[in-house]
A tleap script that builds the chain and sets N, CA, C and O, in Angstrom:
source leaprc.protein.ff14SB
mol = sequence {
  NMET GLU THR ARG ILE ILE TYR MET GLU SER
  PHE THR VAL LYS GLY PHE GLU MET LYS GLY
  PRO ILE SER GLU ILE PRO LYS LEU TRP ASP
  GLN LEU ASN GLU GLU LEU GLN LYS TYR PRO
  ASN VAL LYS LEU ALA ASP GLU SER PHE GLY
  ILE THR ILE SER ILE GLU ASP GLY PHE ILE
  HIE TYR LEU ALA GLY ILE LYS LYS GLU HIE
  CYS ILE ASP ILE PRO ASN MET GLN GLU ILE
  VAL ILE PRO ASN GLY LYS PHE ILE VAL ALA
  GLU VAL LEU GLY GLY ILE GLU SER ILE PRO
  TYR VAL PHE SER GLU LEU ILE LYS LYS PRO
  GLY ILE ARG ILE ARG GLU SER TYR GLY LEU
  GLU ARG TYR ILE HIE ALA LEU GLY ALA GLU
  ALA CYS THR LEU GLU VAL LEU VAL ALA ILE
  CGLU
}
set mol.1.N position { 8.995 -10.246 15.474 }
set mol.1.CA position { 8.847 -9.464 14.256 }
set mol.1.C position { 9.765 -8.244 14.363 }
set mol.1.O position { 9.687 -7.468 15.315 }
set mol.2.N position { 10.619 -8.101 13.379 }
set mol.2.CA position { 11.505 -6.946 13.348 }
set mol.2.C position { 10.760 -5.745 12.792 }
set mol.2.O position { 10.006 -5.847 11.825 }
set mol.3.N position { 10.993 -4.599 13.432 }
set mol.3.CA position { 10.363 -3.357 12.977 }
set mol.3.C position { 11.427 -2.272 12.880 }
set mol.3.O position { 12.511 -2.374 13.455 }
set mol.4.N position { 11.084 -1.250 12.147 }
set mol.4.CA position { 11.916 -0.056 12.088 }
set mol.4.C position { 10.990 1.145 11.987 }
set mol.4.O position { 9.830 1.021 11.591 }
set mol.5.N position { 11.508 2.289 12.344 }
set mol.5.CA position { 10.734 3.521 12.244 }
set mol.5.C position { 11.391 4.387 11.175 }
set mol.5.O position { 12.605 4.587 11.171 }
set mol.6.N position { 10.553 4.898 10.265 }
set mol.6.CA position { 11.054 5.736 9.179 }
set mol.6.C position { 10.242 7.035 9.140 }
set mol.6.O position { 9.140 7.114 9.682 }
set mol.7.N position { 10.802 8.024 8.500 }
set mol.7.CA position { 10.075 9.259 8.201 }
set mol.7.C position { 9.894 9.309 6.692 }
set mol.7.O position { 10.851 9.124 5.940 }
set mol.8.N position { 8.667 9.559 6.252 }
set mol.8.CA position { 8.407 9.677 4.813 }
set mol.8.C position { 7.809 11.041 4.524 }
set mol.8.O position { 6.951 11.533 5.258 }
set mol.9.N position { 8.282 11.643 3.435 }
set mol.9.CA position { 7.665 12.865 2.936 }
set mol.9.C position { 6.314 12.505 2.334 }
set mol.9.O position { 6.082 11.357 1.955 }
set mol.10.N position { 5.442 13.468 2.249 }
set mol.10.CA position { 4.135 13.281 1.634 }
set mol.10.C position { 4.302 12.894 0.162 }
set mol.10.O position { 5.195 13.391 -0.523 }
set mol.11.N position { 3.438 12.007 -0.309 }
set mol.11.CA position { 3.448 11.629 -1.721 }
set mol.11.C position { 2.038 11.234 -2.132 }
set mol.11.O position { 1.183 10.959 -1.289 }
set mol.12.N position { 1.810 11.210 -3.433 }
set mol.12.CA position { 0.490 10.889 -3.980 }
set mol.12.C position { 0.541 9.538 -4.669 }
set mol.12.O position { 1.451 9.254 -5.447 }
set mol.13.N position { -0.448 8.711 -4.371 }
set mol.13.CA position { -0.601 7.418 -5.020 }
set mol.13.C position { -1.796 7.526 -5.959 }
set mol.13.O position { -2.843 8.068 -5.603 }
set mol.14.N position { -1.615 7.000 -7.157 }
set mol.14.CA position { -2.664 7.034 -8.168 }
set mol.14.C position { -2.963 5.588 -8.560 }
set mol.14.O position { -2.054 4.807 -8.839 }
set mol.15.N position { -4.256 5.244 -8.575 }
set mol.15.CA position { -4.603 3.872 -8.911 }
set mol.15.C position { -6.103 3.665 -8.976 }
set mol.15.O position { -6.872 4.588 -9.243 }
set mol.16.N position { -6.497 2.425 -8.724 }
set mol.16.CA position { -7.911 2.055 -8.762 }
set mol.16.C position { -8.411 1.781 -7.357 }
set mol.16.O position { -7.695 1.244 -6.512 }
set mol.17.N position { -9.662 2.166 -7.128 }
set mol.17.CA position { -10.262 2.139 -5.810 }
set mol.17.C position { -11.465 1.205 -5.807 }
set mol.17.O position { -12.133 1.030 -6.827 }
set mol.18.N position { -11.732 0.610 -4.651 }
set mol.18.CA position { -12.911 -0.241 -4.517 }
set mol.18.C position { -13.484 -0.113 -3.115 }
set mol.18.O position { -12.784 0.245 -2.167 }
set mol.19.N position { -14.755 -0.410 -3.006 }
set mol.19.CA position { -15.444 -0.566 -1.720 }
set mol.19.C position { -16.181 -1.885 -1.818 }
set mol.19.O position { -17.076 -2.038 -2.650 }
set mol.20.N position { -15.816 -2.837 -0.977 }
set mol.20.CA position { -16.447 -4.138 -1.045 }
set mol.20.C position { -15.772 -5.136 -0.136 }
set mol.20.O position { -15.004 -4.756 0.748 }
set mol.21.N position { -16.052 -6.415 -0.346 }
set mol.21.CA position { -15.430 -7.435 0.495 }
set mol.21.C position { -13.926 -7.540 0.233 }
set mol.21.O position { -13.458 -7.318 -0.883 }
set mol.22.N position { -13.194 -7.876 1.272 }
set mol.22.CA position { -11.741 -7.989 1.165 }
set mol.22.C position { -11.352 -8.979 0.073 }
set mol.22.O position { -10.303 -8.826 -0.553 }
set mol.23.N position { -12.165 -9.968 -0.157 }
set mol.23.CA position { -11.862 -10.992 -1.172 }
set mol.23.C position { -11.780 -10.414 -2.586 }
set mol.23.O position { -11.283 -11.085 -3.490 }
set mol.24.N position { -12.257 -9.183 -2.796 }
set mol.24.CA position { -12.225 -8.549 -4.117 }
set mol.24.C position { -10.910 -7.813 -4.402 }
set mol.24.O position { -10.686 -7.367 -5.527 }
set mol.25.N position { -10.045 -7.685 -3.401 }
set mol.25.CA position { -8.798 -6.927 -3.581 }
set mol.25.C position { -7.919 -7.506 -4.695 }
set mol.25.O position { -7.386 -6.727 -5.485 }
set mol.26.N position { -7.738 -8.825 -4.802 }
set mol.26.CA position { -6.892 -9.328 -5.905 }
set mol.26.C position { -7.382 -8.909 -7.288 }
set mol.26.O position { -6.565 -8.668 -8.177 }
set mol.27.N position { -8.687 -8.817 -7.490 }
set mol.27.CA position { -9.219 -8.371 -8.781 }
set mol.27.C position { -8.828 -6.927 -9.060 }
set mol.27.O position { -8.578 -6.556 -10.207 }
set mol.28.N position { -8.776 -6.111 -8.010 }
set mol.28.CA position { -8.374 -4.712 -8.168 }
set mol.28.C position { -6.910 -4.627 -8.601 }
set mol.28.O position { -6.564 -3.822 -9.466 }
set mol.29.N position { -6.053 -5.454 -8.004 }
set mol.29.CA position { -4.647 -5.486 -8.413 }
set mol.29.C position { -4.516 -5.969 -9.856 }
set mol.29.O position { -3.694 -5.450 -10.612 }
set mol.30.N position { -5.317 -6.953 -10.239 }
set mol.30.CA position { -5.295 -7.423 -11.630 }
set mol.30.C position { -5.660 -6.289 -12.584 }
set mol.30.O position { -5.018 -6.104 -13.618 }
set mol.31.N position { -6.702 -5.530 -12.222 }
set mol.31.CA position { -7.128 -4.393 -13.044 }
set mol.31.C position { -5.996 -3.369 -13.163 }
set mol.31.O position { -5.718 -2.875 -14.255 }
set mol.32.N position { -5.351 -3.053 -12.052 }
set mol.32.CA position { -4.252 -2.086 -12.072 }
set mol.32.C position { -3.104 -2.585 -12.951 }
set mol.32.O position { -2.601 -1.848 -13.798 }
set mol.33.N position { -2.698 -3.823 -12.749 }
set mol.33.CA position { -1.574 -4.357 -13.519 }
set mol.33.C position { -1.874 -4.415 -15.011 }
set mol.33.O position { -0.996 -4.129 -15.825 }
set mol.34.N position { -3.098 -4.779 -15.385 }
set mol.34.CA position { -3.480 -4.782 -16.800 }
set mol.34.C position { -3.407 -3.387 -17.393 }
set mol.34.O position { -2.920 -3.210 -18.509 }
set mol.35.N position { -3.886 -2.400 -16.658 }
set mol.35.CA position { -3.861 -1.024 -17.150 }
set mol.35.C position { -2.428 -0.503 -17.274 }
set mol.35.O position { -2.093 0.166 -18.252 }
set mol.36.N position { -1.588 -0.805 -16.290 }
set mol.36.CA position { -0.211 -0.316 -16.314 }
set mol.36.C position { 0.590 -0.893 -17.475 }
set mol.36.O position { 1.517 -0.253 -17.972 }
set mol.37.N position { 0.238 -2.092 -17.906 }
set mol.37.CA position { 0.947 -2.726 -19.029 }
set mol.37.C position { 0.756 -1.941 -20.332 }
set mol.37.O position { 1.558 -2.072 -21.257 }
set mol.38.N position { -0.282 -1.141 -20.403 }
set mol.38.CA position { -0.562 -0.369 -21.616 }
set mol.38.C position { 0.321 0.874 -21.751 }
set mol.38.O position { 0.344 1.503 -22.809 }
set mol.39.N position { 1.049 1.231 -20.682 }
set mol.39.CA position { 1.810 2.486 -20.657 }
set mol.39.C position { 3.271 2.201 -20.321 }
set mol.39.O position { 3.574 1.805 -19.196 }
set mol.40.N position { 4.175 2.394 -21.268 }
set mol.40.CA position { 5.582 2.047 -21.035 }
set mol.40.C position { 6.262 2.876 -19.947 }
set mol.40.O position { 7.221 2.403 -19.338 }
set mol.41.N position { 5.794 4.099 -19.683 }
set mol.41.CA position { 6.475 4.939 -18.695 }
set mol.41.C position { 6.341 4.404 -17.269 }
set mol.41.O position { 7.114 4.812 -16.403 }
set mol.42.N position { 5.405 3.522 -16.994 }
set mol.42.CA position { 5.256 3.016 -15.632 }
set mol.42.C position { 6.278 1.938 -15.303 }
set mol.42.O position { 6.351 1.496 -14.157 }
set mol.43.N position { 7.054 1.514 -16.261 }
set mol.43.CA position { 8.078 0.504 -15.993 }
set mol.43.C position { 9.111 1.013 -14.984 }
set mol.43.O position { 9.847 0.219 -14.397 }
set mol.44.N position { 9.169 2.309 -14.785 }
set mol.44.CA position { 10.098 2.891 -13.820 }
set mol.44.C position { 9.654 2.691 -12.374 }
set mol.44.O position { 10.447 2.892 -11.454 }
set mol.45.N position { 8.418 2.305 -12.163 }
set mol.45.CA position { 7.902 2.149 -10.803 }
set mol.45.C position { 8.566 0.958 -10.135 }
set mol.45.O position { 8.482 -0.166 -10.629 }
set mol.46.N position { 9.231 1.207 -9.004 }
set mol.46.CA position { 9.890 0.127 -8.280 }
set mol.46.C position { 9.115 -0.268 -7.021 }
set mol.46.O position { 9.550 -1.127 -6.253 }
set mol.47.N position { 7.971 0.368 -6.825 }
set mol.47.CA position { 7.125 0.006 -5.696 }
set mol.47.C position { 5.674 0.324 -6.024 }
set mol.47.O position { 5.373 1.210 -6.824 }
set mol.48.N position { 4.793 -0.417 -5.387 }
set mol.48.CA position { 3.361 -0.153 -5.517 }
set mol.48.C position { 2.767 -0.182 -4.117 }
set mol.48.O position { 3.394 -0.661 -3.172 }
set mol.49.N position { 1.550 0.338 -3.996 }
set mol.49.CA position { 0.953 0.529 -2.675 }
set mol.49.C position { -0.486 0.037 -2.634 }
set mol.49.O position { -1.265 0.265 -3.559 }
set mol.50.N position { -0.817 -0.630 -1.562 }
set mol.50.CA position { -2.191 -0.945 -1.218 }
set mol.50.C position { -2.558 -0.065 -0.044 }
set mol.50.O position { -1.885 -0.092 0.987 }
set mol.51.N position { -3.607 0.708 -0.183 }
set mol.51.CA position { -3.978 1.681 0.847 }
set mol.51.C position { -5.359 1.339 1.382 }
set mol.51.O position { -6.349 1.349 0.650 }
set mol.52.N position { -5.404 1.039 2.656 }
set mol.52.CA position { -6.684 0.810 3.321 }
set mol.52.C position { -7.187 2.166 3.809 }
set mol.52.O position { -6.598 2.783 4.697 }
set mol.53.N position { -8.274 2.610 3.218 }
set mol.53.CA position { -8.852 3.898 3.575 }
set mol.53.C position { -9.777 3.726 4.771 }
set mol.53.O position { -9.788 4.551 5.685 }
set mol.54.N position { -10.554 2.646 4.756 }
set mol.54.CA position { -11.411 2.326 5.899 }
set mol.54.C position { -11.865 0.874 5.797 }
set mol.54.O position { -11.853 0.272 4.724 }
set mol.55.N position { -12.264 0.332 6.943 }
set mol.55.CA position { -12.873 -1.000 7.013 }
set mol.55.C position { -14.078 -0.875 7.930 }
set mol.55.O position { -13.978 -0.364 9.046 }
set mol.56.N position { -15.226 -1.354 7.439 }
set mol.56.CA position { -16.444 -1.270 8.242 }
set mol.56.C position { -17.372 -2.422 7.872 }
set mol.56.O position { -17.673 -2.636 6.698 }
set mol.57.N position { -17.818 -3.155 8.879 }
set mol.57.CA position { -18.772 -4.256 8.694 }
set mol.57.C position { -18.317 -5.260 7.634 }
set mol.57.O position { -19.124 -5.722 6.828 }
set mol.58.N position { -17.026 -5.597 7.637 }
set mol.58.CA position { -16.515 -6.586 6.696 }
set mol.58.C position { -16.253 -6.068 5.293 }
set mol.58.O position { -15.857 -6.834 4.415 }
set mol.59.N position { -16.469 -4.778 5.073 }
set mol.59.CA position { -16.204 -4.176 3.769 }
set mol.59.C position { -15.015 -3.241 3.886 }
set mol.59.O position { -14.825 -2.564 4.896 }
set mol.60.N position { -14.224 -3.222 2.833 }
set mol.60.CA position { -13.018 -2.404 2.828 }
set mol.60.C position { -13.110 -1.339 1.736 }
set mol.60.O position { -13.626 -1.589 0.646 }
set mol.61.N position { -12.606 -0.164 2.047 }
set mol.61.CA position { -12.417 0.908 1.066 }
set mol.61.C position { -10.910 0.929 0.832 }
set mol.61.O position { -10.144 1.253 1.740 }
set mol.62.N position { -10.482 0.586 -0.380 }
set mol.62.CA position { -9.086 0.255 -0.656 }
set mol.62.C position { -8.674 0.820 -2.005 }
set mol.62.O position { -9.473 0.869 -2.940 }
set mol.63.N position { -7.419 1.247 -2.098 }
set mol.63.CA position { -6.870 1.721 -3.354 }
set mol.63.C position { -5.576 0.970 -3.637 }
set mol.63.O position { -4.714 0.867 -2.764 }
set mol.64.N position { -5.436 0.446 -4.846 }
set mol.64.CA position { -4.207 -0.193 -5.307 }
set mol.64.C position { -3.583 0.730 -6.337 }
set mol.64.O position { -4.238 1.096 -7.313 }
set mol.65.N position { -2.315 1.116 -6.137 }
set mol.65.CA position { -1.729 2.050 -7.075 }
set mol.65.C position { -0.224 2.177 -6.962 }
set mol.65.O position { 0.435 1.432 -6.236 }
set mol.66.N position { 0.300 3.143 -7.700 }
set mol.66.CA position { 1.717 3.462 -7.691 }
set mol.66.C position { 1.851 4.972 -7.519 }
set mol.66.O position { 0.871 5.710 -7.624 }
set mol.67.N position { 3.077 5.420 -7.254 }
set mol.67.CA position { 3.288 6.853 -7.092 }
set mol.67.C position { 2.866 7.589 -8.357 }
set mol.67.O position { 3.091 7.128 -9.476 }
set mol.68.N position { 2.254 8.740 -8.147 }
set mol.68.CA position { 1.668 9.520 -9.233 }
set mol.68.C position { 2.658 9.845 -10.342 }
set mol.68.O position { 2.289 9.846 -11.517 }
set mol.69.N position { 3.906 10.121 -9.989 }
set mol.69.CA position { 4.868 10.517 -11.024 }
set mol.69.C position { 5.139 9.417 -12.043 }
set mol.69.O position { 5.673 9.689 -13.118 }
set mol.70.N position { 4.780 8.189 -11.720 }
set mol.70.CA position { 4.980 7.085 -12.663 }
set mol.70.C position { 3.792 6.864 -13.590 }
set mol.70.O position { 3.888 6.099 -14.550 }
set mol.71.N position { 2.673 7.526 -13.309 }
set mol.71.CA position { 1.482 7.262 -14.134 }
set mol.71.C position { 0.649 8.520 -14.362 }
set mol.71.O position { -0.581 8.465 -14.347 }
set mol.72.N position { 1.306 9.635 -14.570 }
set mol.72.CA position { 0.622 10.919 -14.740 }
set mol.72.C position { -0.376 10.890 -15.895 }
set mol.72.O position { -1.463 11.455 -15.778 }
set mol.73.N position { -0.032 10.249 -16.996 }
set mol.73.CA position { -0.867 10.303 -18.196 }
set mol.73.C position { -1.962 9.241 -18.262 }
set mol.73.O position { -2.679 9.170 -19.260 }
set mol.74.N position { -2.108 8.421 -17.235 }
set mol.74.CA position { -3.107 7.357 -17.281 }
set mol.74.C position { -4.444 7.914 -16.788 }
set mol.74.O position { -4.531 8.404 -15.662 }
set mol.75.N position { -5.479 7.841 -17.617 }
set mol.75.CA position { -6.778 8.410 -17.230 }
set mol.75.C position { -7.576 7.472 -16.307 }
set mol.75.O position { -7.243 6.298 -16.148 }
set mol.76.N position { -8.620 8.018 -15.716 }
set mol.76.CA position { -9.607 7.272 -14.931 }
set mol.76.C position { -9.042 6.581 -13.701 }
set mol.76.O position { -9.535 5.532 -13.287 }
set mol.77.N position { -8.017 7.167 -13.124 }
set mol.77.CA position { -7.463 6.641 -11.878 }
set mol.77.C position { -7.745 7.641 -10.764 }
set mol.77.O position { -7.805 8.850 -10.989 }
set mol.78.N position { -7.914 7.114 -9.572 }
set mol.78.CA position { -8.121 7.971 -8.407 }
set mol.78.C position { -6.770 8.263 -7.760 }
set mol.78.O position { -5.799 7.528 -7.936 }
set mol.79.N position { -6.744 9.357 -7.011 }
set mol.79.CA position { -5.518 9.763 -6.320 }
set mol.79.C position { -5.784 9.872 -4.828 }
set mol.79.O position { -6.882 10.221 -4.397 }
set mol.80.N position { -4.760 9.568 -4.059 }
set mol.80.CA position { -4.840 9.764 -2.619 }
set mol.80.C position { -3.476 10.255 -2.147 }
set mol.80.O position { -2.441 9.740 -2.570 }
set mol.81.N position { -3.483 11.247 -1.273 }
set mol.81.CA position { -2.247 11.817 -0.743 }
set mol.81.C position { -1.926 11.133 0.582 }
set mol.81.O position { -2.757 11.080 1.489 }
set mol.82.N position { -0.716 10.615 0.674 }
set mol.82.CA position { -0.231 10.024 1.913 }
set mol.82.C position { 0.505 11.132 2.658 }
set mol.82.O position { 1.521 11.630 2.172 }
set mol.83.N position { 0.004 11.529 3.838 }
set mol.83.CA position { 0.645 12.622 4.573 }
set mol.83.C position { 2.044 12.240 5.064 }
set mol.83.O position { 2.325 11.074 5.342 }
set mol.84.N position { 2.908 13.245 5.162 }
set mol.84.CA position { 4.250 12.995 5.668 }
set mol.84.C position { 4.191 12.622 7.147 }
set mol.84.O position { 3.192 12.857 7.828 }
set mol.85.N position { 5.279 12.039 7.619 }
set mol.85.CA position { 5.366 11.716 9.031 }
set mol.85.C position { 6.114 10.423 9.276 }
set mol.85.O position { 6.686 9.819 8.369 }
set mol.86.N position { 6.088 10.018 10.542 }
set mol.86.CA position { 6.779 8.802 10.951 }
set mol.86.C position { 5.860 7.598 10.789 }
set mol.86.O position { 4.646 7.685 10.974 }
set mol.87.N position { 6.474 6.477 10.439 }
set mol.87.CA position { 5.765 5.218 10.267 }
set mol.87.C position { 6.576 4.111 10.915 }
set mol.87.O position { 7.805 4.110 10.848 }
set mol.88.N position { 5.890 3.176 11.537 }
set mol.88.CA position { 6.533 1.951 11.962 }
set mol.88.C position { 6.317 0.948 10.844 }
set mol.88.O position { 5.220 0.832 10.297 }
set mol.89.N position { 7.383 0.223 10.511 }
set mol.89.CA position { 7.385 -0.640 9.333 }
set mol.89.C position { 7.794 -2.057 9.739 }
set mol.89.O position { 8.701 -2.246 10.549 }
set mol.90.N position { 7.118 -3.039 9.167 }
set mol.90.CA position { 7.500 -4.436 9.349 }
set mol.90.C position { 7.337 -5.165 8.023 }
set mol.90.O position { 6.395 -4.910 7.272 }
set mol.91.N position { 8.258 -6.067 7.746 }
set mol.91.CA position { 8.135 -6.899 6.555 }
set mol.91.C position { 7.089 -7.980 6.821 }
set mol.91.O position { 7.006 -8.527 7.920 }
set mol.92.N position { 6.304 -8.272 5.803 }
set mol.92.CA position { 5.290 -9.320 5.896 }
set mol.92.C position { 5.903 -10.602 5.352 }
set mol.92.O position { 6.261 -10.693 4.178 }
set mol.93.N position { 6.013 -11.582 6.228 }
set mol.93.CA position { 6.518 -12.890 5.829 }
set mol.93.C position { 5.328 -13.833 5.782 }
set mol.93.O position { 4.443 -13.751 6.634 }
set mol.94.N position { 5.293 -14.712 4.821 }
set mol.94.CA position { 4.185 -15.656 4.762 }
set mol.94.C position { 3.091 -15.250 3.795 }
set mol.94.O position { 2.017 -15.851 3.801 }
set mol.95.N position { 3.333 -14.247 2.964 }
set mol.95.CA position { 2.364 -13.891 1.932 }
set mol.95.C position { 1.295 -12.918 2.390 }
set mol.95.O position { 1.245 -12.511 3.550 }
set mol.96.N position { 0.443 -12.558 1.441 }
set mol.96.CA position { -0.568 -11.534 1.711 }
set mol.96.C position { -1.561 -11.953 2.785 }
set mol.96.O position { -2.204 -11.099 3.395 }
set mol.97.N position { -1.696 -13.249 3.025 }
set mol.97.CA position { -2.614 -13.703 4.071 }
set mol.97.C position { -2.171 -13.209 5.453 }
set mol.97.O position { -2.980 -13.144 6.379 }
set mol.98.N position { -0.887 -12.861 5.590 }
set mol.98.CA position { -0.341 -12.413 6.876 }
set mol.98.C position { -0.483 -10.912 7.103 }
set mol.98.O position { -0.146 -10.426 8.182 }
set mol.99.N position { -0.970 -10.169 6.120 }
set mol.99.CA position { -1.075 -8.712 6.258 }
set mol.99.C position { -1.913 -8.301 7.473 }
set mol.99.O position { -1.449 -7.473 8.257 }
set mol.100.N position { -3.126 -8.837 7.671 }
set mol.100.CA position { -3.907 -8.414 8.846 }
set mol.100.C position { -3.187 -8.683 10.173 }
set mol.100.O position { -3.258 -7.869 11.094 }
set mol.101.N position { -2.499 -9.820 10.267 }
set mol.101.CA position { -1.759 -10.144 11.485 }
set mol.101.C position { -0.665 -9.112 11.743 }
set mol.101.O position { -0.515 -8.646 12.872 }
set mol.102.N position { 0.098 -8.749 10.717 }
set mol.102.CA position { 1.192 -7.789 10.889 }
set mol.102.C position { 0.639 -6.421 11.288 }
set mol.102.O position { 1.191 -5.765 12.171 }
set mol.103.N position { -0.451 -5.985 10.642 }
set mol.103.CA position { -1.079 -4.722 11.046 }
set mol.103.C position { -1.451 -4.761 12.525 }
set mol.103.O position { -1.152 -3.822 13.263 }
set mol.104.N position { -2.095 -5.828 12.961 }
set mol.104.CA position { -2.556 -5.897 14.354 }
set mol.104.C position { -1.382 -5.911 15.326 }
set mol.104.O position { -1.468 -5.322 16.404 }
set mol.105.N position { -0.291 -6.572 14.961 }
set mol.105.CA position { 0.887 -6.595 15.834 }
set mol.105.C position { 1.530 -5.214 15.928 }
set mol.105.O position { 1.955 -4.811 17.011 }
set mol.106.N position { 1.608 -4.493 14.835 }
set mol.106.CA position { 2.189 -3.152 14.872 }
set mol.106.C position { 1.345 -2.212 15.720 }
set mol.106.O position { 1.879 -1.407 16.482 }
set mol.107.N position { 0.037 -2.313 15.587 }
set mol.107.CA position { -0.866 -1.441 16.338 }
set mol.107.C position { -0.759 -1.706 17.840 }
set mol.107.O position { -0.912 -0.782 18.639 }
set mol.108.N position { -0.503 -2.940 18.230 }
set mol.108.CA position { -0.418 -3.320 19.646 }
set mol.108.C position { 0.969 -3.117 20.245 }
set mol.108.O position { 1.150 -3.298 21.449 }
set mol.109.N position { 1.940 -2.749 19.434 }
set mol.109.CA position { 3.323 -2.666 19.905 }
set mol.109.C position { 3.447 -1.650 21.044 }
set mol.109.O position { 3.009 -0.508 20.904 }
set mol.110.N position { 4.044 -2.063 22.176 }
set mol.110.CA position { 4.199 -1.148 23.319 }
set mol.110.C position { 5.032 0.083 22.960 }
set mol.110.O position { 5.997 -0.005 22.201 }
set mol.111.N position { 4.645 1.225 23.515 }
set mol.111.CA position { 5.395 2.453 23.326 }
set mol.111.C position { 5.117 3.171 22.018 }
set mol.111.O position { 5.728 4.204 21.742 }
set mol.112.N position { 4.209 2.647 21.210 }
set mol.112.CA position { 3.886 3.256 19.921 }
set mol.112.C position { 2.546 3.964 20.037 }
set mol.112.O position { 1.570 3.390 20.519 }
set mol.113.N position { 2.507 5.205 19.596 }
set mol.113.CA position { 1.245 5.943 19.544 }
set mol.113.C position { 0.844 6.120 18.086 }
set mol.113.O position { 1.533 6.780 17.308 }
set mol.114.N position { -0.281 5.518 17.736 }
set mol.114.CA position { -0.777 5.558 16.359 }
set mol.114.C position { -1.340 6.949 16.071 }
set mol.114.O position { -1.995 7.546 16.925 }
set mol.115.N position { -1.086 7.458 14.875 }
set mol.115.CA position { -1.725 8.710 14.456 }
set mol.115.C position { -2.698 8.402 13.326 }
set mol.115.O position { -2.570 7.391 12.635 }
set mol.116.N position { -3.651 9.270 13.153 }
set mol.116.CA position { -4.675 9.065 12.123 }
set mol.116.C position { -4.045 9.138 10.738 }
set mol.116.O position { -3.395 10.121 10.385 }
set mol.117.N position { -4.246 8.102 9.981 }
set mol.117.CA position { -3.754 8.039 8.606 }
set mol.117.C position { -4.338 6.787 7.972 }
set mol.117.O position { -5.280 6.196 8.501 }
set mol.118.N position { -3.785 6.389 6.851 }
set mol.118.CA position { -4.228 5.192 6.144 }
set mol.118.C position { -3.349 4.012 6.532 }
set mol.118.O position { -2.215 4.188 6.977 }
set mol.119.N position { -3.885 2.807 6.359 }
set mol.119.CA position { -3.066 1.606 6.472 }
set mol.119.C position { -2.364 1.400 5.143 }
set mol.119.O position { -3.008 1.401 4.094 }
set mol.120.N position { -1.050 1.224 5.175 }
set mol.120.CA position { -0.284 1.119 3.935 }
set mol.120.C position { 0.370 -0.246 3.800 }
set mol.120.O position { 0.945 -0.780 4.748 }
set mol.121.N position { 0.268 -0.790 2.613 }
set mol.121.CA position { 1.051 -1.947 2.209 }
set mol.121.C position { 1.993 -1.426 1.128 }
set mol.121.O position { 1.567 -0.738 0.200 }
set mol.122.N position { 3.262 -1.757 1.256 }
set mol.122.CA position { 4.229 -1.336 0.233 }
set mol.122.C position { 4.844 -2.592 -0.383 }
set mol.122.O position { 5.416 -3.431 0.312 }
set mol.123.N position { 4.710 -2.696 -1.692 }
set mol.123.CA position { 5.266 -3.811 -2.452 }
set mol.123.C position { 6.499 -3.286 -3.168 }
set mol.123.O position { 6.390 -2.436 -4.052 }
set mol.124.N position { 7.676 -3.788 -2.791 }
set mol.124.CA position { 8.934 -3.310 -3.351 }
set mol.124.C position { 9.376 -4.294 -4.424 }
set mol.124.O position { 9.602 -5.474 -4.153 }
set mol.125.N position { 9.494 -3.787 -5.648 }
set mol.125.CA position { 9.822 -4.608 -6.808 }
set mol.125.C position { 11.289 -4.380 -7.168 }
set mol.125.O position { 11.610 -3.435 -7.890 }
set mol.126.N position { 12.170 -5.231 -6.675 }
set mol.126.CA position { 13.599 -5.086 -6.980 }
set mol.126.C position { 13.852 -5.490 -8.432 }
set mol.126.O position { 13.271 -6.455 -8.929 }
set mol.127.N position { 14.720 -4.745 -9.096 }
set mol.127.CA position { 15.039 -5.000 -10.491 }
set mol.127.C position { 15.579 -6.423 -10.654 }
set mol.127.O position { 16.543 -6.806 -9.992 }
set mol.128.N position { 14.957 -7.193 -11.530 }
set mol.128.CA position { 15.395 -8.542 -11.811 }
set mol.128.C position { 14.886 -9.604 -10.847 }
set mol.128.O position { 15.103 -10.793 -11.079 }
set mol.129.N position { 14.221 -9.208 -9.780 }
set mol.129.CA position { 13.718 -10.179 -8.797 }
set mol.129.C position { 12.411 -10.780 -9.285 }
set mol.129.O position { 11.613 -10.111 -9.941 }
set mol.130.N position { 12.199 -12.040 -8.961 }
set mol.130.CA position { 10.960 -12.705 -9.351 }
set mol.130.C position { 9.803 -12.350 -8.417 }
set mol.130.O position { 8.650 -12.288 -8.843 }
set mol.131.N position { 10.115 -12.121 -7.160 }
set mol.131.CA position { 9.081 -11.792 -6.170 }
set mol.131.C position { 9.353 -10.406 -5.610 }
set mol.131.O position { 10.442 -9.857 -5.779 }
set mol.132.N position { 8.367 -9.854 -4.953 }
set mol.132.CA position { 8.547 -8.544 -4.338 }
set mol.132.C position { 8.624 -8.707 -2.821 }
set mol.132.O position { 8.225 -9.726 -2.258 }
set mol.133.N position { 9.149 -7.669 -2.189 }
set mol.133.CA position { 9.149 -7.601 -0.732 }
set mol.133.C position { 7.896 -6.846 -0.330 }
set mol.133.O position { 7.572 -5.811 -0.912 }
set mol.134.N position { 7.196 -7.360 0.661 }
set mol.134.CA position { 5.953 -6.738 1.128 }
set mol.134.C position { 6.168 -6.206 2.533 }
set mol.134.O position { 6.605 -6.927 3.430 }
set mol.135.N position { 5.851 -4.930 2.705 }
set mol.135.CA position { 5.939 -4.291 4.021 }
set mol.135.C position { 4.599 -3.683 4.380 }
set mol.135.O position { 3.820 -3.296 3.509 }
set mol.136.N position { 4.342 -3.604 5.675 }
set mol.136.CA position { 3.182 -2.913 6.210 }
set mol.136.C position { 3.696 -1.689 6.965 }
set mol.136.O position { 4.672 -1.766 7.712 }
set mol.137.N position { 3.019 -0.559 6.756 }
set mol.137.CA position { 3.411 0.686 7.419 }
set mol.137.C position { 2.214 1.236 8.179 }
set mol.137.O position { 1.101 1.293 7.656 }
set mol.138.N position { 2.461 1.643 9.434 }
set mol.138.CA position { 1.434 2.245 10.269 }
set mol.138.C position { 1.948 3.605 10.705 }
set mol.138.O position { 3.066 3.720 11.208 }
set mol.139.N position { 1.126 4.647 10.512 }
set mol.139.CA position { 1.505 6.002 10.880 }
set mol.139.C position { 1.543 6.143 12.397 }
set mol.139.O position { 0.624 5.713 13.093 }
set mol.140.N position { 2.635 6.760 12.910 }
set mol.140.CA position { 2.793 6.924 14.351 }
set mol.140.C position { 3.143 8.375 14.684 }
set mol.140.O position { 3.543 9.157 13.823 }
set mol.141.N position { 2.975 8.703 15.973 }
set mol.141.CA position { 3.339 10.040 16.478 }
set mol.141.C position { 4.843 10.175 16.541 }
set mol.141.O position { 5.353 11.222 16.939 }
savepdb mol mol.pdb
quit
């Protein structure tokens, strides 16, 4: 698995949040995408984020969203601030089913010290592309 280390400035993600079984995450993305279709200004968003806030006893606290500047006027969305810092990044190959595997491999990578933060999925939507690129980011020291 190829990885890279990046530095990201702090940014705010705005979207919909859930606490429940992991199997409910696709419904949350459906809700977000339906809501975003109502607002033409979000068409500028070239990436979206899945944020794992916590996982406990098979339940996940998760937010699906886009950067705040793309959806300032959309009501009833929650916000979460992603702190600045270094992240180790890997592309997820094999679809969303591979996300847990990629997270676990990044966390186990030798020489990497994890710092407290959220688990991030970044969906990169290239202009004109039919599919998006999916990356997993883990905050590191």
